[in-house]
Biopython code that builds the backbone (N, CA, C, O; Angstrom):
import numpy as np
from Bio.PDB.StructureBuilder import StructureBuilder

atoms = [
    (1, "MET", "N", (7.002, -5.532, 4.100)),
    (1, "MET", "CA", (5.693, -5.743, 4.924)),
    (1, "MET", "C", (4.354, -5.585, 3.531)),
    (1, "MET", "O", (3.403, -6.356, 3.404)),
    (2, "CYS", "N", (4.586, -4.664, 2.848)),
    (2, "CYS", "CA", (3.206, -4.229, 2.253)),
    (2, "CYS", "C", (3.308, -5.150, 0.989)),
    (2, "CYS", "O", (2.221, -5.392, 0.465)),
    (3, "ALA", "N", (4.434, -5.720, 0.391)),
    (3, "ALA", "CA", (4.442, -6.910, -0.347)),
    (3, "ALA", "C", (4.134, -8.111, 0.008)),
    (3, "ALA", "O", (3.866, -8.981, -0.821)),
    (4, "TYR", "N", (4.134, -8.310, 1.318)),
    (4, "TYR", "CA", (3.316, -9.651, 2.079)),
    (4, "TYR", "C", (2.110, -9.636, 2.096)),
    (4, "TYR", "O", (1.550, -10.673, 1.741)),
    (5, "ARG", "N", (1.319, -8.534, 2.488)),
    (5, "ARG", "CA", (0.158, -8.419, 2.319)),
    (5, "ARG", "C", (-0.586, -8.609, 1.085)),
    (5, "ARG", "O", (-1.659, -9.212, 1.055)),
    (6, "VAL", "N", (0.077, -8.006, -0.114)),
    (6, "VAL", "CA", (-0.384, -7.829, -1.454)),
    (6, "VAL", "C", (-0.393, -9.302, -1.815)),
    (6, "VAL", "O", (-1.432, -9.727, -2.321)),
    (7, "VAL", "N", (0.546, -10.085, -1.641)),
    (7, "VAL", "CA", (0.724, -11.655, -2.072)),
    (7, "VAL", "C", (-0.161, -12.329, -1.345)),
    (7, "VAL", "O", (-0.842, -13.120, -1.997)),
    (8, "THR", "N", (-0.403, -12.262, -0.022)),
    (8, "THR", "CA", (-1.193, -12.916, 0.965)),
    (8, "THR", "C", (-2.659, -12.769, 0.343)),
    (8, "THR", "O", (-3.309, -13.686, -0.159)),
    (9, "ALA", "N", (-3.051, -11.430, 0.476)),
    (9, "ALA", "CA", (-4.479, -11.312, 0.033)),
    (9, "ALA", "C", (-4.622, -11.665, -1.522)),
    (9, "ALA", "O", (-5.758, -11.784, -1.981)),
    (10, "SER", "N", (-3.654, -11.812, -2.238)),
    (10, "SER", "CA", (-3.816, -12.129, -3.927)),
    (10, "SER", "C", (-4.162, -13.576, -3.972)),
    (10, "SER", "O", (-4.843, -14.020, -4.897)),
    (11, "PHE", "N", (-3.678, -14.395, -2.919)),
    (11, "PHE", "CA", (-3.640, -16.179, -2.824)),
    (11, "PHE", "C", (-5.014, -16.273, -1.896)),
    (11, "PHE", "O", (-5.358, -17.450, -1.797)),
    (12, "ARG", "N", (-5.672, -15.594, -1.368)),
    (12, "ARG", "CA", (-6.494, -16.037, -0.345)),
    (12, "ARG", "C", (-7.469, -16.656, -0.874)),
    (12, "ARG", "O", (-7.975, -17.530, -0.169)),
    (13, "GLN", "N", (-8.007, -16.448, -2.139)),
    (13, "GLN", "CA", (-9.062, -16.714, -2.620)),
    (13, "GLN", "C", (-8.671, -17.555, -4.190)),
    (13, "GLN", "O", (-8.269, -16.975, -5.199)),
    (14, "ARG", "N", (-8.883, -18.851, -4.073)),
    (14, "ARG", "CA", (-8.332, -19.573, -5.340)),
    (14, "ARG", "C", (-9.415, -19.177, -6.600)),
    (14, "ARG", "O", (-10.635, -19.022, -6.544)),
    (15, "ARG", "N", (-8.546, -19.084, -7.677)),
    (15, "ARG", "CA", (-8.950, -18.904, -9.107)),
    (15, "ARG", "C", (-9.593, -17.611, -9.364)),
    (15, "ARG", "O", (-10.444, -17.466, -10.241)),
    (16, "LYS", "N", (-9.147, -16.595, -8.531)),
    (16, "LYS", "CA", (-10.062, -15.217, -8.801)),
    (16, "LYS", "C", (-8.852, -14.056, -9.161)),
    (16, "LYS", "O", (-7.710, -14.063, -8.702)),
    (17, "MET", "N", (-9.367, -13.171, -10.005)),
    (17, "MET", "CA", (-8.980, -12.175, -10.421)),
    (17, "MET", "C", (-8.287, -11.213, -9.372)),
    (17, "MET", "O", (-8.886, -11.100, -8.302)),
    (18, "LEU", "N", (-7.152, -10.532, -9.523)),
    (18, "LEU", "CA", (-6.756, -9.565, -8.657)),
    (18, "LEU", "C", (-8.010, -8.764, -8.151)),
    (18, "LEU", "O", (-8.352, -8.723, -6.969)),
    (19, "ARG", "N", (-8.612, -8.175, -9.114)),
    (19, "ARG", "CA", (-9.653, -7.197, -8.726)),
    (19, "ARG", "C", (-10.386, -7.686, -7.643)),
    (19, "ARG", "O", (-10.626, -6.922, -6.708)),
    (20, "GLN", "N", (-10.776, -8.832, -7.624)),
    (20, "GLN", "CA", (-11.751, -9.603, -6.685)),
    (20, "GLN", "C", (-10.813, -9.936, -5.288)),
    (20, "GLN", "O", (-11.137, -9.630, -4.141)),
    (21, "SER", "N", (-9.615, -10.616, -5.687)),
    (21, "SER", "CA", (-9.060, -10.715, -4.238)),
    (21, "SER", "C", (-8.236, -9.844, -3.427)),
    (21, "SER", "O", (-7.889, -10.071, -2.268)),
    (22, "LEU", "N", (-7.988, -8.962, -4.034)),
    (22, "LEU", "CA", (-7.305, -7.526, -3.404)),
    (22, "LEU", "C", (-8.623, -6.813, -2.958)),
    (22, "LEU", "O", (-8.365, -6.022, -2.051)),
    (23, "LYS", "N", (-9.766, -6.825, -3.243)),
    (23, "LYS", "CA", (-10.741, -5.707, -2.832)),
    (23, "LYS", "C", (-10.908, -5.409, -1.319)),
    (23, "LYS", "O", (-11.306, -4.302, -0.958)),
    (24, "GLU", "N", (-10.566, -6.523, -0.308)),
    (24, "GLU", "CA", (-10.577, -6.144, 1.133)),
    (24, "GLU", "C", (-9.505, -5.047, 1.330)),
    (24, "GLU", "O", (-9.663, -4.009, 1.973)),
    (25, "LEU", "N", (-8.358, -5.452, 0.654)),
    (25, "LEU", "CA", (-7.062, -4.647, 1.188)),
    (25, "LEU", "C", (-7.220, -3.263, 0.603)),
    (25, "LEU", "O", (-6.962, -2.248, 1.251)),
    (26, "ILE", "N", (-7.664, -3.256, -0.672)),
    (26, "ILE", "CA", (-8.118, -1.902, -1.458)),
    (26, "ILE", "C", (-8.843, -1.067, -0.486)),
    (26, "ILE", "O", (-8.453, 0.046, -0.135)),
    (27, "THR", "N", (-9.895, -1.635, -0.072)),
    (27, "THR", "CA", (-10.833, -0.936, 0.665)),
    (27, "THR", "C", (-10.316, -0.399, 1.698)),
    (27, "THR", "O", (-10.141, 0.814, 1.818)),
    (28, "ALA", "N", (-10.007, -1.302, 2.584)),
    (28, "ALA", "CA", (-9.134, -1.273, 3.942)),
    (28, "ALA", "C", (-8.293, 0.148, 3.723)),
    (28, "ALA", "O", (-8.617, 1.182, 4.309)),
    (29, "GLU", "N", (-7.302, 0.071, 2.907)),
    (29, "GLU", "CA", (-5.880, 1.011, 2.773)),
    (29, "GLU", "C", (-6.258, 2.045, 1.937)),
    (29, "GLU", "O", (-5.331, 2.711, 1.476)),
    (30, "ASP", "N", (-7.523, 2.385, 1.589)),
    (30, "ASP", "CA", (-7.740, 3.245, 0.518)),
    (30, "ASP", "C", (-6.703, 3.421, -0.843)),
    (30, "ASP", "O", (-6.293, 4.457, -1.366)),
    (31, "LEU", "N", (-6.481, 2.171, -1.153)),
    (31, "LEU", "CA", (-5.673, 2.178, -2.579)),
    (31, "LEU", "C", (-6.336, 2.000, -3.845)),
    (31, "LEU", "O", (-7.532, 1.720, -3.763)),
    (32, "VAL", "N", (-5.868, 2.092, -4.929)),
    (32, "VAL", "CA", (-6.618, 2.190, -6.125)),
    (32, "VAL", "C", (-5.758, 1.006, -7.149)),
    (32, "VAL", "O", (-4.564, 1.131, -7.423)),
    (33, "LEU", "N", (-6.420, 0.133, -7.520)),
    (33, "LEU", "CA", (-5.954, -1.090, -8.590)),
    (33, "LEU", "C", (-6.303, -0.361, -9.875)),
    (33, "LEU", "O", (-7.399, 0.177, -10.037)),
    (34, "SER", "N", (-5.325, -0.359, -10.795)),
    (34, "SER", "CA", (-5.294, 0.019, -12.068)),
    (34, "SER", "C", (-5.899, -1.321, -13.018)),
    (34, "SER", "O", (-5.650, -2.473, -12.665)),
    (35, "ASP", "N", (-6.622, -1.057, -14.114)),
    (35, "ASP", "CA", (-6.915, -2.017, -14.728)),
    (35, "ASP", "C", (-6.022, -2.928, -15.603)),
    (35, "ASP", "O", (-6.464, -3.814, -16.334)),
    (36, "HIS", "N", (-4.662, -2.598, -15.440)),
    (36, "HIS", "CA", (-3.769, -3.233, -15.988)),
    (36, "HIS", "C", (-3.564, -4.584, -15.003)),
    (36, "HIS", "O", (-3.249, -5.732, -15.317)),
    (37, "TRP", "N", (-3.795, -4.135, -13.998)),
    (37, "TRP", "CA", (-3.869, -5.552, -12.853)),
    (37, "TRP", "C", (-4.913, -5.975, -12.682)),
    (37, "TRP", "O", (-5.011, -7.174, -12.420)),
    (38, "ALA", "N", (-5.866, -5.304, -12.751)),
    (38, "ALA", "CA", (-7.544, -5.749, -12.199)),
    (38, "ALA", "C", (-7.689, -7.266, -12.647)),
    (38, "ALA", "O", (-8.141, -8.098, -11.860)),
    (39, "THR", "N", (-7.295, -7.600, -13.928)),
    (39, "THR", "CA", (-8.025, -8.941, -14.672)),
    (39, "THR", "C", (-6.977, -9.896, -14.589)),
    (39, "THR", "O", (-7.275, -11.001, -15.043)),
    (40, "LYS", "N", (-5.718, -9.755, -14.087)),
    (40, "LYS", "CA", (-4.764, -10.870, -14.069)),
    (40, "LYS", "C", (-4.924, -11.513, -12.817)),
    (40, "LYS", "O", (-5.390, -10.990, -11.804)),
    (41, "ARG", "N", (-4.464, -12.819, -12.954)),
    (41, "ARG", "CA", (-4.440, -13.746, -11.706)),
    (41, "ARG", "C", (-3.240, -13.809, -11.299)),
    (41, "ARG", "O", (-2.185, -13.765, -11.931)),
    (42, "PRO", "N", (-3.519, -13.950, -9.853)),
    (42, "PRO", "CA", (-2.134, -14.309, -9.021)),
    (42, "PRO", "C", (-1.073, -15.176, -9.404)),
    (42, "PRO", "O", (0.106, -14.838, -9.508)),
    (43, "GLU", "N", (-1.656, -16.584, -9.657)),
    (43, "GLU", "CA", (-0.732, -17.467, -10.147)),
    (43, "GLU", "C", (0.214, -16.944, -11.433)),
    (43, "GLU", "O", (1.418, -17.201, -11.450)),
    (44, "SER", "N", (-0.338, -16.302, -12.345)),
    (44, "SER", "CA", (0.325, -15.890, -13.416)),
    (44, "SER", "C", (1.587, -14.858, -13.337)),
    (44, "SER", "O", (2.485, -14.626, -14.147)),
    (45, "LEU", "N", (1.310, -14.345, -12.075)),
    (45, "LEU", "CA", (2.355, -13.137, -12.019)),
    (45, "LEU", "C", (3.530, -13.978, -11.552)),
    (45, "LEU", "O", (3.362, -15.032, -10.939)),
    (46, "SER", "N", (4.794, -13.455, -11.876)),
    (46, "SER", "CA", (6.158, -13.282, -11.200)),
    (46, "SER", "C", (6.434, -12.698, -10.124)),
    (46, "SER", "O", (5.850, -11.641, -9.885)),
    (47, "PRO", "N", (7.233, -13.133, -9.341)),
    (47, "PRO", "CA", (7.833, -12.225, -8.173)),
    (47, "PRO", "C", (7.852, -10.406, -8.645)),
    (47, "PRO", "O", (7.237, -9.486, -8.106)),
    (48, "LYS", "N", (8.686, -10.373, -9.692)),
    (48, "LYS", "CA", (9.286, -9.100, -9.897)),
    (48, "LYS", "C", (7.479, -8.400, -10.270)),
    (48, "LYS", "O", (7.183, -7.396, -9.624)),
    (49, "GLU", "N", (6.752, -8.776, -10.943)),
    (49, "GLU", "CA", (5.496, -8.424, -11.130)),
    (49, "GLU", "C", (4.910, -8.076, -9.881)),
    (49, "GLU", "O", (4.430, -6.949, -9.761)),
    (50, "PHE", "N", (4.878, -8.993, -8.806)),
    (50, "PHE", "CA", (3.932, -8.932, -7.351)),
    (50, "PHE", "C", (4.908, -7.529, -6.933)),
    (50, "PHE", "O", (4.233, -6.575, -6.547)),
    (51, "LEU", "N", (6.189, -7.345, -6.966)),
    (51, "LEU", "CA", (6.874, -6.239, -6.408)),
    (51, "LEU", "C", (6.325, -4.595, -7.344)),
    (51, "LEU", "O", (6.084, -3.495, -6.848)),
    (52, "ALA", "N", (6.278, -5.022, -8.782)),
    (52, "ALA", "CA", (5.650, -3.803, -9.334)),
    (52, "ALA", "C", (4.297, -3.597, -8.721)),
    (52, "ALA", "O", (4.065, -2.567, -8.088)),
    (53, "LEU", "N", (3.322, -4.608, -8.894)),
    (53, "LEU", "CA", (1.789, -4.216, -8.259)),
    (53, "LEU", "C", (1.895, -3.370, -6.868)),
    (53, "LEU", "O", (1.303, -2.303, -6.708)),
    (54, "THR", "N", (2.787, -4.028, -5.807)),
    (54, "THR", "CA", (2.892, -3.373, -4.550)),
    (54, "THR", "C", (3.186, -1.817, -4.743)),
    (54, "THR", "O", (2.442, -0.944, -4.296)),
    (55, "ARG", "N", (4.403, -1.560, -5.488)),
    (55, "ARG", "CA", (4.992, -0.186, -5.809)),
    (55, "ARG", "C", (3.958, 0.577, -6.540)),
    (55, "ARG", "O", (3.946, 1.808, -6.522)),
    (56, "GLU", "N", (3.143, -0.090, -7.146)),
    (56, "GLU", "CA", (1.811, 0.853, -7.935)),
    (56, "GLU", "C", (0.539, 1.050, -6.861)),
    (56, "GLU", "O", (-0.208, 2.022, -6.971)),
    (57, "LEU", "N", (0.393, 0.236, -6.015)),
    (57, "LEU", "CA", (-0.744, 0.275, -5.104)),
    (57, "LEU", "C", (-0.213, 1.132, -3.920)),
    (57, "LEU", "O", (-0.887, 2.032, -3.420)),
    (58, "TYR", "N", (0.958, 0.819, -3.530)),
    (58, "TYR", "CA", (1.621, 1.964, -2.266)),
    (58, "TYR", "C", (2.149, 3.212, -2.898)),
    (58, "TYR", "O", (2.703, 3.991, -2.123)),
    (59, "ALA", "N", (2.085, 3.537, -4.115)),
    (59, "ALA", "CA", (3.067, 4.790, -4.479)),
    (59, "ALA", "C", (3.068, 5.803, -3.531)),
    (59, "ALA", "O", (2.014, 6.292, -3.125)),
    (60, "GLY", "N", (3.992, 6.104, -3.204)),
    (60, "GLY", "CA", (4.309, 7.383, -2.362)),
    (60, "GLY", "C", (3.935, 6.724, -0.591)),
    (60, "GLY", "O", (3.876, 7.464, 0.390)),
    (61, "ARG", "N", (3.792, 5.686, -0.564)),
    (61, "ARG", "CA", (3.646, 5.052, 0.948)),
    (61, "ARG", "C", (4.627, 4.359, 1.247)),
    (61, "ARG", "O", (4.810, 4.359, 2.464)),
    (62, "LEU", "N", (5.528, 3.613, 0.538)),
    (62, "LEU", "CA", (6.552, 2.848, 0.738)),
    (62, "LEU", "C", (7.655, 3.443, 1.284)),
    (62, "LEU", "O", (7.976, 4.522, 0.786)),
    (63, "PRO", "N", (8.507, 2.888, 2.443)),
    (63, "PRO", "CA", (10.005, 3.505, 2.980)),
    (63, "PRO", "C", (10.652, 3.922, 1.793)),
    (63, "PRO", "O", (10.501, 3.359, 0.708)),
    (64, "GLY", "N", (11.348, 4.873, 1.988)),
    (64, "GLY", "CA", (12.414, 5.316, 0.848)),
    (64, "GLY", "C", (11.470, 6.043, -0.418)),
    (64, "GLY", "O", (12.116, 6.811, -1.130)),
    (65, "ASP", "N", (10.368, 5.915, -0.676)),
    (65, "ASP", "CA", (9.719, 6.987, -1.297)),
    (65, "ASP", "C", (10.054, 8.488, -1.111)),
    (65, "ASP", "O", (9.516, 8.960, -0.109)),
    (66, "ASP", "N", (10.713, 9.247, -1.736)),
    (66, "ASP", "CA", (10.983, 10.649, -1.425)),
    (66, "ASP", "C", (10.282, 11.505, -2.320)),
    (66, "ASP", "O", (10.835, 12.516, -2.754)),
    (67, "THR", "N", (9.162, 11.214, -2.627)),
    (67, "THR", "CA", (8.526, 12.164, -3.673)),
    (67, "THR", "C", (7.671, 13.059, -2.641)),
    (67, "THR", "O", (7.239, 12.730, -1.536)),
    (68, "GLU", "N", (7.537, 14.463, -3.421)),
    (68, "GLU", "CA", (6.750, 15.453, -2.524)),
    (68, "GLU", "C", (5.522, 15.072, -1.924)),
    (68, "GLU", "O", (5.283, 15.465, -0.782)),
    (69, "GLU", "N", (4.282, 13.986, -2.858)),
    (69, "GLU", "CA", (3.633, 13.660, -2.137)),
    (69, "GLU", "C", (3.649, 12.756, -0.909)),
    (69, "GLU", "O", (2.904, 12.855, 0.067)),
    (70, "SER", "N", (4.706, 11.773, -1.127)),
    (70, "SER", "CA", (5.151, 11.021, 0.140)),
    (70, "SER", "C", (5.510, 11.784, 1.378)),
    (70, "SER", "O", (5.210, 11.351, 2.491)),
    (71, "ARG", "N", (6.280, 13.145, 1.166)),
    (71, "ARG", "CA", (6.587, 13.475, 2.272)),
    (71, "ARG", "C", (5.491, 14.586, 2.872)),
    (71, "ARG", "O", (5.573, 15.171, 3.953)),
    (72, "ARG", "N", (4.458, 14.708, 1.880)),
    (72, "ARG", "CA", (3.486, 15.709, 2.298)),
    (72, "ARG", "C", (2.533, 14.473, 3.203)),
    (72, "ARG", "O", (2.252, 14.680, 4.383)),
    (73, "THR", "N", (2.183, 13.458, 2.634)),
    (73, "THR", "CA", (1.675, 12.553, 3.331)),
    (73, "THR", "C", (2.067, 11.863, 4.663)),
    (73, "THR", "O", (1.238, 11.373, 5.429)),
    (74, "ALA", "N", (3.349, 11.869, 4.862)),
    (74, "ALA", "CA", (4.078, 11.783, 5.839)),
    (74, "ALA", "C", (3.892, 12.732, 6.787)),
    (74, "ALA", "O", (3.712, 12.353, 7.944)),
    (75, "GLN", "N", (3.899, 14.077, 6.493)),
    (75, "GLN", "CA", (3.666, 14.936, 7.464)),
    (75, "GLN", "C", (2.055, 15.050, 8.135)),
    (75, "GLN", "O", (1.790, 15.191, 9.329)),
    (76, "GLU", "N", (1.133, 14.949, 7.052)),
    (76, "GLU", "CA", (-0.166, 15.010, 7.504)),
    (76, "GLU", "C", (-0.214, 13.716, 8.486)),
    (76, "GLU", "O", (-0.952, 13.725, 9.471)),
    (77, "GLN", "N", (0.373, 12.925, 8.260)),
    (77, "GLN", "CA", (0.160, 11.415, 9.521)),
    (77, "GLN", "C", (0.736, 11.951, 10.796)),
    (77, "GLN", "O", (0.175, 11.654, 11.851)),
    (78, "LYS", "N", (1.863, 12.755, 10.802)),
    (78, "LYS", "CA", (2.321, 12.843, 12.046)),
    (78, "LYS", "C", (1.088, 13.847, 13.155)),
    (78, "LYS", "O", (0.266, 14.716, 12.863)),
    (79, "PRO", "N", (1.474, 13.214, 14.460)),
    (79, "PRO", "CA", (0.335, 13.869, 15.272)),
    (79, "PRO", "C", (0.877, 15.139, 15.580)),
    (79, "PRO", "O", (2.068, 15.408, 15.734)),
    (80, "ASN", "N", (-0.244, 16.013, 15.667)),
    (80, "ASN", "CA", (0.297, 17.296, 16.189)),
    (80, "ASN", "C", (0.503, 17.381, 17.601)),
    (80, "ASN", "O", (-0.499, 17.364, 18.317)),
    (81, "VAL", "N", (1.553, 17.462, 18.082)),
    (81, "VAL", "CA", (2.060, 17.862, 19.572)),
    (81, "VAL", "C", (2.784, 19.051, 20.032)),
    (81, "VAL", "O", (3.793, 19.548, 19.531)),
    (82, "TRP", "N", (2.189, 19.392, 20.954)),
    (82, "TRP", "CA", (2.814, 20.565, 21.203)),
    (82, "TRP", "C", (3.904, 20.350, 22.147)),
    (82, "TRP", "O", (3.456, 19.712, 23.100)),
    (83, "ARG", "N", (5.221, 20.625, 22.300)),
    (83, "ARG", "CA", (6.539, 20.692, 22.678)),
    (83, "ARG", "C", (7.283, 21.738, 23.246)),
    (83, "ARG", "O", (8.489, 21.967, 23.153)),
    (84, "GLY", "N", (6.210, 22.472, 23.976)),
    (84, "GLY", "CA", (6.726, 23.626, 24.807)),
    (84, "GLY", "C", (7.551, 23.195, 26.048)),
    (84, "GLY", "O", (7.512, 22.121, 26.648)),
    (85, "SER", "N", (8.331, 24.332, 26.295)),
    (85, "SER", "CA", (8.926, 23.904, 27.674)),
    (85, "SER", "C", (8.097, 24.184, 28.780)),
    (85, "SER", "O", (7.482, 25.246, 28.884)),
    (86, "LEU", "N", (8.051, 23.169, 29.706)),
    (86, "LEU", "CA", (7.331, 23.459, 30.999)),
    (86, "LEU", "C", (8.274, 23.672, 32.108)),
    (86, "LEU", "O", (9.265, 22.986, 32.359)),
    (87, "LYS", "N", (7.851, 24.691, 32.731)),
    (87, "LYS", "CA", (8.536, 25.120, 34.028)),
    (87, "LYS", "C", (8.151, 24.398, 35.313)),
    (87, "LYS", "O", (7.065, 24.551, 35.873)),
    (88, "LEU", "N", (9.114, 23.611, 35.729)),
    (88, "LEU", "CA", (8.801, 23.061, 37.173)),
    (88, "LEU", "C", (9.220, 23.886, 38.430)),
    (88, "LEU", "O", (10.117, 24.727, 38.372)),
    (89, "GLN", "N", (8.665, 23.660, 39.338)),
    (89, "GLN", "CA", (8.992, 24.848, 40.436)),
    (89, "GLN", "C", (9.487, 23.709, 41.523)),
    (89, "GLN", "O", (9.883, 24.050, 42.637)),
]
sb = StructureBuilder()
sb.init_structure("model")
sb.init_model(0)
sb.init_chain("A")
sb.init_seg("    ")
for serial, (resi, resn, name, xyz) in enumerate(atoms, 1):
    if name == "N":
        sb.init_residue(resn, " ", resi, " ")
    sb.init_atom(name, np.array(xyz, "f"), 0.0, 1.0, " ", f" {name:<3s}", serial, name[0])
structure = sb.get_structure()
């Protein structure tokens, strides 16, 4: 799903660098685009490069990422729900 969003946003505007075409996605999802990718144009990237870009943008947020940071982020996103036992009369 993340890769789809990155590819779609990349090609939304014609002849733009990734810095410009991904600006809305990066701002909305609080992502960081490195200088390595910022000056590239989407039409010059291979499918493997799009996957690498997606992994870098969503580092620690993708399903299957099992890093300490991703576990901490997932824990912070869980709602605090009290699951005490209720006694019914």
